[in-house]
Each structure stands twice: as structure tokens, then as C-alpha cells.
N, C-alpha and C positions, 0 to 999 in steps of 0.2 A: 868725430867730436870727442874731446877728452872725456874720461870717465867721470860721471857726476859724483858729487859728494854723497856719502852715505849718511842717512839720518842717525842721530844717536838713539840707542835703544832705550825704551822705557823699561822699568823693573819687570813688568809682566812678560815682555819679550825676552828679557835676560834670563828669567826663570824657566823659560820654555825650552831649555837645551835638551830635554829628554824626548822631544818630538823627533822621530826618526823616519827617513824615507827608505823603503825596501822595494826595489824594482822587481817586478815580475812581468810576464807577457800575457796578452789576451789568451784566454783558454782556447778560443777558436784557432789561434795560430798554432798552438801546440797539439791540438787534436786533429782538426781537418780544415780545409779551405774550400771555398766555392770557386766559381770561375774567376779568372784574372786575379787570384790571390785574395779575394774578398772573404771575410770570415763567414763560415757557413751558418753560424748561429744568429746572424743579423735578423731582426724582426722589424720590417719596414713600418708595420702598422703602429707599434708603440715606440718606435725609435729606440730600440734597445739591442744589446749584444751581450752574450755570455762571456764572462772574463774570469781569470784567475788572478787574485790580487796579492797573495802571499803564500809562502811555503815554509817548511822548517829546515831548509838548506842553510848551512853556515854562511854568513855574509860578513865581510870586513866592516868593522864599525869602531868608532871612538868610544871606549868604555871608561868612565871616570874611575872605577875601582882599579883598573889596570893602568890608567894614566897613559894609554897608548891605543893605537889602532890594532884591534885583534879580531879574531873570529867571534861572531855572536850568533846564537841560535834562539829563535823566538818560538816558544812552545804554543801551538795554536789552542791546546786545551785550556791554557790559562789566559786566553785573550777575551776580554769583556766586549760584548757587542752592545751597540746603542739600544735603549729600550724602544725606540721608535721603529726598529727593524730596518733602518737604512742609514747610510752615511752620505755626506755631500760628495759630489764628483767635481773636482777642481781642474783648472788649467795649470799644469806644471807646479803644483803646490803653492799657488798664489793665494794667500789667506787674508789679504788685507783689503778686499773689496768685493761687493756682490757681483761685479761684472765678470769675475773669474769663475763664477759658479756655472758649470755646464749642465748639471742635472744631479742625479743621485744614483747610488749603487744599492740595490735591494736584493732580497732573497739570499742573504749571506748565510753560508753553510760550509761545513767541512766535507770534502770529498777526496779520498785517496791521498791524504796527507797534505791537502792544499785548502786554502780559504778561497771559495769561489762565490760568485754572485752575478747579478745582471745589471749592467750599466745602462741607465735610462737617460737619454739626452733630452734636454728641455727644447721647447719650440722657440725660445728667445733667440734674437738675431746672433748674439755672441756664441751660441752653441751650434749654429748652422754649419760653419766651416769645419770644426772638428768632427761633427757627425758625418759630414760628406766624406772626409778623409778616412774615417773609420770604415764606412760602407765600401769605399773603393779599395781598402786594404793598405792604405798608405800609413796610417797611424795604427800601431799594434801594441805599444808598450803601456803598461799600467804601473802605478807606484802607490804604495800605501803609507799613510802617515799615522803613527801610533805613539803612545806615551808609555814609557817603562814604569811599572808600579812596583815590581819586585824582581831582583836579579840575583844570581849566584855566580860569583867569580871563581873559576877553577884555575889555580896556578899551574905553571908548567911542571910536568912530572907527577901531578896528582890526578886522582879521579874522584868523581862525586856521583852518587846514585840518586836520581830524582825519579820517584815513582818506580817504574820497572826498567828505566833506561840509565845507562852509565855513560858519563861524559868525561873524556880525557882532556886535561889542560894542555896549553893555555886556551881557554874558551870562556865566554860569558854566556850564561843561560838565562834568558828572560822568561821567568816562570809565570809572571802575571803582567798583563799589559792591557791597554785600552785603545781600541781602534777609533781614530778621529776622522780620517778622510781618505779618499782614494782619488788619485790624479791620473789624467791622461798625459803622457810625456812623449816628446819626440824620439828620444833615444834612451833605452834602458841599459843599465850597467850589467856587465857579466857577473852572475851570482858568485863565481869563484874568486873574483878579484875585487868585487865591489866594496866601496866604503860607504856606510850609511851616513848621511849628513844630518846633524842636529839642526833643529829649526833656528834660523837666524845665525848659525855659526858655520863658517866655512872650515870644516875639519879637513886635515891633510889627506889627500889621496882620494881617488874615485870620482866618477862623473857626477854622482849624486851630490857631492859636496859643492862642486862648481855650479851645478844647476840650481841648488837651493840658494846659494849666495847671490847668483845673478837675479833670481826672482825676488830676493829680499831687498836688493839695493835699488832704491827709487831715484829717479832723475831729480836733480836739483829743482826745487819748486819754482825758483825765479826763472830758470830757462824754460820750464814747461809753460809758465804763464805767458812768456814772450811768444812761444810757438802757438799757443792757443789764440793769442791776439792776431797772429799772422795767418790764422785759418785752420789750425790743427783741431781735430775733434777732441773735446775734453776727455772722452773715455778712451782715447787712443793708447795703445800699449807703448812701452819704451822703444820696441823695434820699429813701430810705425812712426814714432816721433823722430827717431834718427833718420829714417827714410825721408820724412817730410823736410827735415833740416838739410839733407843733402840736395834735395830738389830745389829748395830755396837758394842754396849757395850756388848751384849750377846756373839758375836763372839770373842771379845777380851778376855773376861773372860774364854771362853772355850779353848783357845789356850794354849799350853804348854809354860813354861817360856822362852824356847829358841827362841820363835818367837817374843818376845817383842822387841821393838826398841833398848833396851840396848843390847840384845843378838845379834841383827843384826849388831850393831856397833862393838861389839867385833870381829865378823867375817869379819870386814872391808867391809860389804855389806850395800848398802844404804837402809834405812827403806822405806817401802811403804807409800804412802800418807795416807791410811786409818789408819795405825799404829800411825803415827805422829798426825793425826787429832783427833783421839779418846782421846789420852792423853791430848791434848790441850783443847778439849771440856770439859773433866772432870775438868780440872783445872779452866777453865772459869766458869763452873757451881758452883764449890765450892766458887769461889771469889764472884760471884753474890749473892749467898745465904748469905754469910757473910755480904755483903753490905746491903742486905735487912734487916737482923735482926738488924744490927748496926743503920741503918736509922730509923727503927721503935722505937728503944729504945731512940735515941736522940730526936725523935718527942715527945714521951711521957714525957720526961724530960723538953722539951722546953715549953709545954703547961700545965705543972703541973698535968699530969695524972699519976696514980700510976703504979707500976710494973705489976700489974695484967692485966692492959689494954694492955701493950706491949706483955706480954706472950700470951694473948688471940689472938692478931693479928698475932703473929708468928705461933702459933699452928694451926690457921685456914688458914694458907698459904696465908694471905692477902698481896697484893703488897703494896709498900710504898704509892702509890696514893690512894688505897682503905683505908689504915690506916689513911691517912690525912683526907679523907672525913669522916670517922667514928669519928675521933677526933673532927672535927668541929661540928658534930651532938651532941657529948657529951658536948661540950662547950656551945652550944646553949641552952641546958637544964638548964644550970645554970642561976641564976638571973643576969640580965644585970646591970652593975654599973650605978649609978646615975651620969649624967654629967650635970654640970651647965654651961650654955652659957651666957656670959655677953655681953651686948650691948656696942658698941663703941660710941665715941662722935658723930660720923656722924649719926648713927641710932637715938640716943637720940635727936639730933637737928631736924631731919626730923619729928619725932613724935610730938615734942613740937611745931614746926612751923605749922604743919597741924592743930592741935587743937587750936593754937593761932589764925590763920586766920579764923577758923570756929567760934570762939568766936566773932571776929570782925564782921563777916558776919551774926551774929544772927542765925547760924545753930544749930541744935540739938546737944548737947554735949554728949560724952560717960559718963558712970557712973564714970569712973576713968580717967580723962584727964591726958595726959602725963605731967611729971614734967617739970616746966619751961614754960608752955604754956601761963601763964598770963604775964610773962615778955616779951615773943615774941609777944603777942597780942598788945603790945605798939609799935612795930616796924612798920615803914612805909614799903610798899612793896619794895622800892628800898634799904632800909636798910637790909631787909631780903635777898634780892638778894646778897648784899655785904657779908653778913654773910655766905651765901651758898658757895660763892667762898672761903672764908677764911677757913671754915671747911673742904672743899675738897682739900685744899692745892694748889689752883690755884691763879696765880698772879692777883692782883686787879688793873685795869687801873685807872688813875686819872680822866679821863673824864667820867661823869655819864652815858652818852649815850652808850659809849663803855663798861662800867662796866655792865650795865643792859643787853646789847646784849650778852656779854660773859656768864653771869649767865643763860640766857635763852637757851644757847646752850651747855654748858660744865660743869654744876654742877647739884646738886639735886633740884634746884629751879623749873624746869619744872615738876618734879615728885610731888613736894609739891603742885603746882598750880593744876595739874590734879587731885590729890587726893581730894582737897577741892572742885573742880568743880564737881567731882563725888558725893560727899556728898550732895551738893546742888541739883544736878540732881535727886538723889533718894528721897530727901525731897519733891521736886516738884511732883515726880511720886506718892508718897504715899499720898499726900493731896487730890488728885482727887478722887471723889466718883463715880465710874462707876457701872452701873447696870448690865452689861453683865455677870459679875462674879456670879450673883445670879442664873441665869437660864441656862448658858452655862457651859460645862465642857472643859477641856484643854487636849492637846496631845503634843507629842514631835516627831520631825523628825530630821534626821542627815544630810540632804543635801538639795540643792536647786533644785534637779531634780523633775520631775512630780511624786508625790507620789500617790500610790493607796491604798485606805482604803477598805479592804475586810470585809464585814459584813455578818456573817453567819445567817441563819434563825433559828427560834426556833426549838427545837426538836419536831418531829411529835407526835401527841397524841398516847398514848398507846392503843394497840389493845387487844381485848379479845383473849386468846389462849385456844381453846378447848383442852380437855384432849388428850394427845398423839400427838398433832400437834406441828410443829416447830415454833420458834420465827422468825419474819421477821426483816431484817436489817433496821434500821432507817436511813434516808438519809437527810443530811443538804444541803439546797440550799444556794447560795451565791449571794450577790449583791456588786457591786464595785462603789466607788466614787473616783474621782481624783482631786488633788489640787497641788498647788506649794506655797512654802514659798517665801515671798517677803521681801526685805530689805527697811526699812524706816529710813531716817536720815537727819541730817543737820550738818553744820560745823560752828564753831565760833572761834574767835581769841582773845587771851590775848596779846595785843600788847605791844611793848616797851613803847609807850606813856602812856598806862594805868598803867604800873608799876611805871613809873617816876611820874605820877600824883596821885599815891596811890589810884587808882579807884578800891576799893574792890568790889563795886557793879557789875563791869564787870565780876568779878570772881565768884560771888554767885548768883546775880539776873538772869543773862542770863541762866546759867545751870538749875536754879530752874524752870524757865519758859519752858525750853526745856524738862524737865522731865514731866511737866504738859502737854506739847504738845504730848509727846510720849504716855502718858496714854490715851489722847483723841483719838489719831490715832488708838490704839488697840481697844478702845471702838467703833470706827466707823465701824470696820470690821464686827461683827456679825449682826448689824442692816442693813448694806449694803446688806448682804445676803438676809434678809427679803424683802427689797425694790426691789432688782434686780429680784427676782423670777426667777432665772436662771434655766436651765435644770439640772435635776439630772442624775445619771448614766444610767437610763432607757430611756433617751432622752425626758422626759416629764418635764414640768415646776414644780417647787417646790410646788406651790399652784395651784390646778386644780380641776375643778368640775368633776362629774362622766363622763365617766365610768373608769377613771384611778385613780388618787390619792384620789379623793373624800374628800378633806380637805379644800374646799373653799365654803363659803355660796353662794347660787344661787343669792341672792340679799343682798345689804347692809342694816343694821338696827342697831339702838342703842342697847346697852347692856340691856337685860331684862331677866326675868325668862324664857321666851319662847326662845329667841335667844341663851342665855347661854346653855339651856338644849339641843337645837338642835346641838350645837357644841360638847357638852359632849357626846351625843349619837353617833355622827359621829366618834369621836375618839375611843369609846368603840367598834365600829363595824369594825375597821380596821383589815385587815387580813395579815398574814405573806406572804413572797414572794412565798410560795407554793400555795397561793390563796385559802387555805382551813382553816387553823388554825386561829381562832379569838384571837386577842392579848389583848382585854379588857383593853386598855390604859386609864388611869385616868388623867385629867388635874391637874397640880400642880402649874402653874403660869398663871396670867392674865396680858397681856401686852397691853398698849395703850399710846397714846401721852399725854403730860402734859395738853393739851387743853381739854382732855376728863376726867380729874380727877374728876371734880365736878359731871358730869353725871354718871360716873361709880360708885363713892362712894355713891351717892344717892341710886343707885340700891342695892349695896352690904349691906348697913347699914339700909335699909328700912324694914318695916313690912307691911303686907297687910291686907285688909279687905275682907272677903269672902262675899257671896251673902246675908248672914244674918247680915252683919256689925260686925261680930266678928273679933278680931285681930288674924292674922295668921303669924307665924314665917317665916322668909326668910331662907329657908334651904340651900341656897348657900352663906350665909353671911361669913362663915369662910372656904369655900371649897378650896380656892386657895390663894396663896400669890400674892398681886397686885403690879405691877411694872409700874411706869409712867416715860416715857423717852422722852426727847425733840427731839431726832433724829427721832422719829415717828411723822411726821408732818401732816399726813392726818387724816381722820376720822376712819381709820381701827383699829381693835383690834384683839388680838390673844389669843388663849389658847395653853399653852405649857405643855408637859409632863415633867417628872423628868429629871435631867441632864443625858446626855448620849443618849437621844432619840431625841435631837433637833439639835442645832448648836454646833460645837466644834471649839475652837480657838487653833491653833497649833503654837508652838514656836520651833526655831532651837535649838536642843540639850536640850530642856526643859528649856532654860533660859528665864524667864518671865519678866525680867526687862531690861531697856535700858543700854547701855554700852558706856563708854567714852574711846576713843583712842586719844593719844597725839603724836605729832611729832614737830620737829623744823620747824618754818615757813621759806619758801623760797621766795614766792611771797610777803610776808609781813614780817615786823620786829616784831617778837614775836613768841608765841607758838600757833600752830593750834590744835584745839580739835574737834573731830568728835563724834557726838552722833548718835547711831543707835540701831535699834531693828528689829529682824527678826520674822515675824509672818504672819499668814493667818487664815481665817475663812471659814468653809465649813459646809453646811447642810448635816447631815449624815443620816437622816431618816425622810421622810415627814409624816410618820404615827404618829409621836409624836407632830405634829403642826397642828393647825386649824386657819384659817383666816376668819374674817367677814369684808367686805369692810366698814362697818359702815355707818352712816348717820349724 
């Protein structure tokens, strides 16, 4: 029988592309089997079997962010379970009728990196056959349907750390998802080569895509009605309908000519429903096949593909939908045409106005300023506001106050002002010379919740393995530190009066100073960590004498060969969180206040005389990089290990610069601009830091 037409999708189905099928096997199959291959976890009394429905293995999937079929990993910790405690058990992902419901999967839980549960089969007639095949060990494969809620796309050559795991691209990591259903399927795809199929979409590659499409394509309603009239059960599956059609056709061909509908008409006897329906079905099948071939040939002609393409699609019995998809893939292989996009007058004016105001405000200019920027640099702010209204096609009031007010609320003028303010902000940010960047490293978090930094121990020392003995498993201990990102910001206003008075300084000087202030605020954070000496994740202060952290001198003293060496020895003797492994940490930086520069440099650059008055070199002269910071106001000094062992400065989504947001003023006449930056600093390991209170 020719392939039936596929029903057009409604919007709800079209939006459900995020529903994915991930094939796994019965847990019983992977763990153990009973006699004759039957799963050992089958419970005859409640008609159930233990099963594994999902794992965190990478699976080939079509990912919209990548625009291609790539590896995808679904993190089980981020999967939302139904509040009812169970999900529906379906027959091969068929979601469009209650007849495909076979039961439910209950007691869902995570075990050994897998999502497992117990599949309970209904006593309804449609569930009897699958249940029997499961008990006998013929059906073993399960498949989960879930919806992506939040994903992270890692490009090729890049890595991303999520929680305490690092993922190397290209890979899509589904960090949040929602489990919708579990299906029993005839054949599960290989997890290493499998392509997950989106609901209602036949994505290229993988058995799941084919299976999902076949389940979604329904038989033409007219043909089904004919078959039902001929005796087919209304609830029959498409496979049963096709089998019924073949049986009807064979019976019709085996009957003598006198039993055909024409012969019955000659005898003035009414034809039976089966006789009429078989002939109608044959005619419908011929019509549909002709329609398929004609559609494929028209498609090939429309997209300029040769006759060989159309013949191949027809001979492979491809549907018109499949042929369209293949045609798009063929066209994608061709070189894309070069498209030139020209800027309109409004875009040109905005670019020139921004660079013109930057020139007036003595801001750093781009290598190639926009054409016309020098002419607009001669415009007063109110004249630029008037030009913004004219370019935007907005009526220009005669009153200058009304004109400026309208430009600040209904044209490109606020965008121009905000862009120039941002340039000034970033210039002020970049001019500040902060020292924290020398000895601190940086990190990124995605939200304002309490974040937990998990720090794994070093790998244990290798052990001698006598001949014939087994290797022992190495164990990594963990330590945890918690912190929160904080937002810092201020608001300023470009008022209507400033525009009328042509106060360019209000547009450039204030944001420049705010950029300077933002840089200073971030610089305050790591030095505040040193001064606060707050508790670490183990409940002990950052700097502490024995017998805990052992990174604080017992008494303060000025920097000297003796005191420096004492700190160096303390750092080298620090042990891992297992309390056994020595880390042999070396100082990389020396930190002290500006007031201690002369004393410290006298030590580092000096030479000594021994007991015989011979000159002796200072072995610590070039041992560390020296940093003098005005935020360290006391006599204390520090030895710091390399970056990554001391203090880390975290930024929201990795954005390490301040940001300007603009909106129309309501409480004031003008444009309000808000400058903010989201950051936090946290000591991540006391072992890489040593403090001497100084003197």
C-alpha cells in the first residue's frame, strides 16, 4: 500500500520539537536474567518489571543551538520528575490516543548514574501482548521522552565547567529537563551512534528519528474509514490495517470474475461492503502514488535539482516530506550566495552621531570613525536631538523644551547618549591599574544563588605493587566553599537641562568616573577577603596558627631572610585534605602595604656580609613578584602561591566589565542610566596563602 499522507501539524505539535527520545535497555537485561532470557526482576503479581530508562551517556541529537546533529548529555540531577511520582508507559512513543497507554513507570530514582524505575503494565487488553513479550524476554528496550528546559552549547575546541564537571566541545549539555513519558520499543538505538528524534520531527540519522516519524504519520482517514467499513477494528494499529488490506486484496484476486462488484450488479444483487471497499482502496492507492511521484518531480524542478534526484527519491519510496528534507540538505551543500546589506540613513546617522560626541568628549576614537562624524561633532546636543527626530520621521515641536523632551523619549537620541556613556564608562574602567589581577584568578557563575565550589584533593601517592598483587583504587577527597554573587551599581541622569545647555561633560565625565569607581569596587573585594579573615568551609579562619591551617606566623616581624624563609617552609609543608600528601607549595607573590615598600625592597635588593665580612648574595632577591597595595593598611605582609591557589574573583556569566542600562526618565526629565557590575571574591584554599602580622 502506498504511504499515507501525513496530517498537517497544528501549532502545539509544531512547538513540541524539544521532546526527545533517549533509548536505554531494561535494567534486568543489563544486570541479570532468569531462565530462557526472561528479566529476573519480573513481578507476576503486580505485572511489573524493574527498568533503566535513562543515563548520562552522550547521545547523538539534533541541537538547535548547533544547527546540527551533535553529542548531547542530559544531566540527571537537573531532570524534573512529575509530582504524581509516576509517568505514563507508552507503546513506541505514540502520544495521540489512550489506546497506546500500556501502564505507568513508578518509583523513579537515580542509582549508579542512571534513572531507574518499575514499569507496571495495565490489565487492559492492549497491554496484554507487550506484557507477555516482556515476561518472555522478547521485548527488552525502553525509551524516555523528555523536554529540554535549559541547555548549554559547548563549541568545538572549548570547555565549560558545570558544577564540578568539565565538558569539552562540541557537545550540548542539557542541565534542566522534564521527564514526560517512558515507552517500550521493539529496537533501541546504540547509545554511541544514536540520534535523538524530536517529537513530530524526523531528524536526520538514528533509529529513533525513524521510529518517531513512523509513529507520528497516521494513515489517511479516508482509507481507514473504508477499511473499518470492510470489517477492520476501529482501534487497529496501522500495521494491523495494512495486514488487513493485504488479506482483502488476496481474497479479491482469488475470487472468480462472477463475484466482482460488476457481476453482482448484473445479477441485480447489491455488492458487499468488502467488494466495494477493496476496489475503492486500490483506486485511492494508485492516486496517492501518482500524487507522490508528481510532487517529487515538481520539487526537483522547483529547486533546480536534476532528474536523477527525483528518480532516486521515487525508487527509494521516499515520501514527499522526506524528499523535501533531502532536497534541503542537497541545497545546503552548495555555496551560499553573497548578500550585501546596505545601511539606511538612520543607521548611518546613529554611527556618525556616536563618534561625533565621542570626539567632542575626548574619548578614544575607533581606527575608522563613521563617515560624517566630524560634521556632527559640531552639533550642539539640542541640535543633535532635533536631527534625531527628523531622521526618525517624527514631528519636531517649535518649543525647544518640548523638542528635547520628545527626542529623549521617542527617537534614537537616548540610544546615542547611552552608547557614548558606555564608551566613557569603559575608558574609565580601563585606566585604573588594579593589582588583584596579578595574583588572583577569575571564575564565572550563572546566577545569584549560593554557589558551592567543590575542590578535589590531589591524587594519592602511587603505591608499590608486589608481583601478582592487585592495584588499589585511588580515592579523591573533597572540600567545599560557598559564596554568592553581589550586584554593585549606581544611577545617573542625562537631564533635559543638560541637553539644552549642551553639557557634554555630563555625558562623558560622569560615566568615566563611574567606570573608575566600578574598577575600584572589584579591586576592593579580594583584599577585603584577606582583611576579614572569615571562616572557610571547614569552619576555621582563613589564617590560623597550628594545629589547623598553620599559615599564620606566631608573632609579627618585618620581612627578613629569617621570616621569609619561615613562611616559605610553612607553605611547602602544607598537606592535602587527606592529611598525608605533602603539596610542596612555592611562594609566587609577596604582598604588603604601600607603607612597607621601602622596608621590603631594602631586604629583597640587599646583599649580606658573613662572619668573615665577605659579601654574600641574597638568594630571595628574585624569588617572588612583589606587589604593594594601598588597601593593605597595616604592617602585615603575605606570601601567595600561583593563581588558582589563593583568592578567586567571580563574575556573573563571566562578564568582567561594568554594564550600562538606559530607560526614559519618569521622576526626572531626561534619560536615566544605570551602571552595574555583578561580582564576588572568595578564598578557595588557605594552603596557598601565608600571613605574617608584621611589625
